[in-house]
N, C-alpha and C positions, 0 to 999 in steps of 0.2 A: 390480236388484229381482228377487226370485224370482218364479216363476209364481204368480199369485193362486190362492187356495184357493176352490173352488166356482165355479158358473156366474156369468156377468156379468149378473145380472138387475138391472133398475131397482129401486132402493130395497129391495134384498134384505135389508138389516139392519134390526133393530128396536132400540129403545133398550135393551130387556132383554138382547138378544144382545150389544150393545156392552159392557154391564156385566158379563155372565157369561162371555163367551168367554175361555178361558184357554190354549188350544192355540196354540203359536207358528205364525205364518203371516200371509197377506194375505187380507183378506175384502172382496170387491167390493161396491159399493153403487150403481154407475151414475155416468155423467158422469166416468168415470175416477177416481172417489173410492174409496179403499181404507182399511180399518182395518188397521194393522200391529201385530201382537202379538209382542213380544219374548219370548225364553226366560225373562226375569226376570218376565214378566207385565205389564210396562209397555206401554201402548197409545198409539199416535199416528196421526193422520190424514195420508195421503199422496194426492196427486192426480197421475195420469199424464196428460200432455197432449202433443199434437204442436204445436210452436210454430215457424213458419217452416220446416217440413219436418224438424225435429229433435225427438226425444222429450225431454221435460222431466219430472222428478219434483219436485213442489213440496210441501213440508211445510205442513200447515195447523194444527199444534199438537197438544198432548197431548189425548187423549180424556177425561182427567179435568178439563180446563179448557174444552174446546170440545165442545159437545153434538152429537149426530147431526144435529139440525135446522140448527144453525149451520154445521157442516161441509158439509152439502148445499147450503146457500145460497151459501157461499163458492165451492164447486166449480162451481156453475152460473154464477156471475158470471165466474169465471176462464175457464170454457170459452167463454163468449160473447166475452170479450176475445180469446182465442186464435183463434176462428173469424173475428173481425174483422181479423185480421192483427197484433194487439197481442201484447205479451209480458207475461203475468201476473207472472212472476218479477221482471222489471225494474220493473213497477209496484209490486210488493210492497216491493222494496228502496227505491224512491223514497218510498213512504209511510213506511217505517221511518226514512228519513233526514230527514223533515220536522221542523222545529224547533217547539218550543212557542212560545206568544206571548212568554213571558219570555225565552227563548233568542234569539228573533228580535229583540226589543226591545233586548237588550243588544248584539247584533251591530250593529244600526243605530246605537246609541249609540257603539260602538267605532269604526266607520268614519267617523262624522260628527264626533266630538269634535275632531279636529285642525282642522276648518274653522270651528269656533265661536270667536268672539272674546271673548264675554262669559262669564267664569268662573262668575258667579252663574247665568246662564241654563243653562249646561252642567250644573251640579249639579241645578238644578230640573227639568230635562228628565227625567232618569232617576228622580229622587226622586218626582216626581208619579205616575209609573207604578207605582213600588214601593208607594206608599201606596194608590192608588185602583184601578189596573187589575190588577196581579198577583194580588191575593187572589181575584179572580173569573175572570180570563182566563189567568193565568200558566201553568197546566198544560195548557191546551188547545192542540192543534195549530193552527197559523195557518191551515190549510186549512179548518177547520170552524167558525171563529168567524163568528157571524151577527149580524144587527141586534139580536136579543133579548139576546145576550151583552153588546153594547156599551151597550144601554139599561140593563141591570142595573148597569153601572158608573156611568153618568152620572146616572140618575134621582135617586139620593139627594143629589147635590151640585149639580144643575143650577140650582135656584133659591136654594139656601142659599149657594153659593159660585160664582156664575156665571163669573167670570173664570178661576178654576182649572178649572172644568168645560169651558170652551171650549178651554183649552190641552190638557187631557187628551184630549178628543175629537180635536183636531188631531194629537196625538202618536200616538194609536192609529191614526189614518188613515195617518200616515207609515210606521208599521211594516207595515201591511197593503199599502200601495203597494209597499214593498220586497218583500213576499211575492209580489205580482203579478209584479214584475220577475224573480223567481226561478222563475216558472212554477208556483207552488204554489197559486194561486187566480186567478180571472178577474174578481173584482169587489171593490169596497171598500165594505162595509156602513156604514162611518163616514160616507160621503158621502150615504147614503140615509135617515138617521134624523132629519133636521132637522124634518120635519113631525110626527114623533112626540113631539117635545119642545116644551114651552111657550116662547113668545117671551120673551126677556129684555127688561126695561125699560131701555132705553138712555138714558133722560132724565137719569139720575143719574150717568152715566159722566163721570169727571173727565178733562179733556184737559190737556195741558201748559199751565201757567199762562203767559200771554204779556202783554206790555205793549202798550198802544196805540202805534202807530209814532210818534206825536207826542211820546211820553215817552222814547224811546230815547236821544236826545241828552242829556237831563238825567241819565238813568241812567248813561251812560258818564262824564259829568262827575263824578258822585258816586264812581264806581269809581276814577277817576284821583286824586281827592283823599283816598282812603282810606289806611289804614296797611298794606294788603296788600303782599306782596312785588312788586317791579317785574315779575318774570317772570309772576306771576299776573295782574297788571293788563294787561300787554301781550298775554298769551294770550287773555284774555277779550275785549279790544277786537278782536283779530284774528278771533276766533270770530264776533263780531257783524258785522264788515266783510265777511267771506267767506260768511256765512249757512251755516256748516258745523255739523256735529254736534260734541258735546263730545269724543268719542273721536277724531274726525278731527283736531281741533286739538291736543289734549293729546299725541297721538302723532306729531305732524308732525316730519319730519326735514329737515335742510338738503339732503340728497341729493335730495329731492323738489322742490326749488325751482330754477327756471330764471330767474335775475334778468334776463338779457338779453331774454327774451321775456315777462317779468313773468307767469309761469305757475307754478302749484303743481299737481303731478300726484299725486293720492292713489291709492295702489295698490289693486287690487281687493279684497285680503284685509281692508282696513279699511273698505270701503264696504258699506253695508247691502244694496245690490243686487248685490254681488259683481262689480262692473264698475268699472274704473279711471275716475277722474273728474278732469278738468282744471278748475282754478279760475283764472279771470283775476284778477290782483292789481291792485287800484287803486293809484294813487300813495300814498294814505294807508296801505294795507296794506304797501307796500314800505317806507315810513317805519318802521313797526313792526318789520319784519325788520331794518332797519339798526340800530335801537335794541337788538334782541335779540342781535345779533352780540357785543356786549360781555359778554354772559352765557354765551357758548358755552364749554363745558368741553372740555378737551383729551381727545382720543380718544372724544368723545361726539358723536352726530349729532342729538340732540334740539334742537329750536328753543326749546322752553320747558321746560327741565329743572326738576324739583322740588328741594327743599333737599338731597336725598341724591344728586343727579345723575341719578336715574332719572326717568321721565315723572311728571307730576303725577297724583295719585290721581283717581279718577272723582268724588270728592265735593268737590274743590277749588273748582270754579266755583259749585256749588249752595250750598256753605257760605258762600262770600264774599257771594253775593247775599242769602242769608238774614240774615247779620250786618249787612249794610248796609241791610236792609229795602227792597230793590229788589223790587217786586211781580211777580216772574216767576221761572221756572227757566231754565237755560241754553238748553234746546231751544226755549223760548218765543220767543226772538229770531228764530228761523226763521219763526214765524207772524207776527211783527211785520213782517219783510221781505216776506212774501207779501201781507199786507193792504196794505202801502204800495205794492207794485208793481201790485196790482189797482186800487187807488183813486186813485193819484197819478201813474201813468205810462200810456203807450199801448203798452207792450211786449206782444208776443203771449204768449198763455198758455203755449205750449210753451217759450218762452224762459225764463219764470219757473220752469217745472217743471224744466227742465234745470239752471238755476242752483241749485235745491235738490236736484239729483241724484235726482229722482223718476223712477220708471219710468212711461212713458206707457202706460196700460192700453188706450186705444183703438187697435185693431189698424190701422185705416185711417190714423190720424194717425201712428202709429209707423212705418208703412211709408214715409212721406215724410220722416221725420226721419233722413236718411242721415248727417248730421254732428252734432256736439255743439253747434253754434251758438256756438262760442267767442267770436267777435268781437262778436256781438250781445249775448252775456252780459257781455262786457267793458264795453259801454256801460251796461248796467243796473247793474252793480256800481259803476262810477264814480259814477253818479247817486246810488246808495244811500249811498256814503261821503260825498259832498258834503252829503247830507241830514242825516246823523247826527253828523258831526264838525264841531266849530266851527272 
């Protein structure tokens, strides 16, 4: 940088001078701020600072875009940063590298997508943000989004479409948590707006339709007598006996079964809690596996293959129950098991929770649950099979 023109007086320049100065040179304004005038007449702001013992010249933008007042404000802020031992240039580069909310959301989506098992959920995750969040938040830097911004997204849909609104709120929060991990912000305003939104009426929420446990035996008998494929009937009975989720049973593999120990180990990637789950197999569950062996396809590991040799579709069980007019959905059998265990047995609550592969939320209780209580769960699953199978 050439030697500045004129004395280094505080606020030496005026707005009129910035507009009219035409002679090439550097014109000081204090706090290390200079107006640089090129031979072509172009003008830009430059600040000279000493950062960690070294001189730095930092550009503050064109004088046609940045006013004298704005340049002074930025110069003062950067001088304070430098005096505090910081590096204004590094901070400027960091700010320029910040992603917008849409960019951050798409990055979170990209890195998370391989871990999601449900294709429908995967598409809905980014689509809900495209529809509701990006129009209002998409162009904003993730570092400056605040509660008012999130309220602007959620307020129009909070009461009209409460389930979607809750999901959008959760997904916005996920993106901002990722931004916190990147060091781009220190708070998550999505967690702080609950009191600003009206409470949802949860009385009309529909839960998975379940059968009274006393009717499960009859339901299985109806399924056995139906015209469904043998593999479908075996798979649905296996699902009820093991109290597992639909996807866990449909995607079950022979390589996961240890017949000698009568145990089925479901890998973590198929579990809701992302933790592998051992299922003790009752004698009746083992009988189903023995029957299913005859349907095993060459070079295929699926226990219950569909007609094409691939796993059954996610609608197989629900469609069968609907056609047979069995008054529940597949997931509802888990609720039937839980009510039976609570009302008809003396097994401890944590044993029942482990049988359903639920995460124990009570920290004190979870601290004592060092094992998965497999043998205790074997006892309850044997009792359940005896109760529901004739």
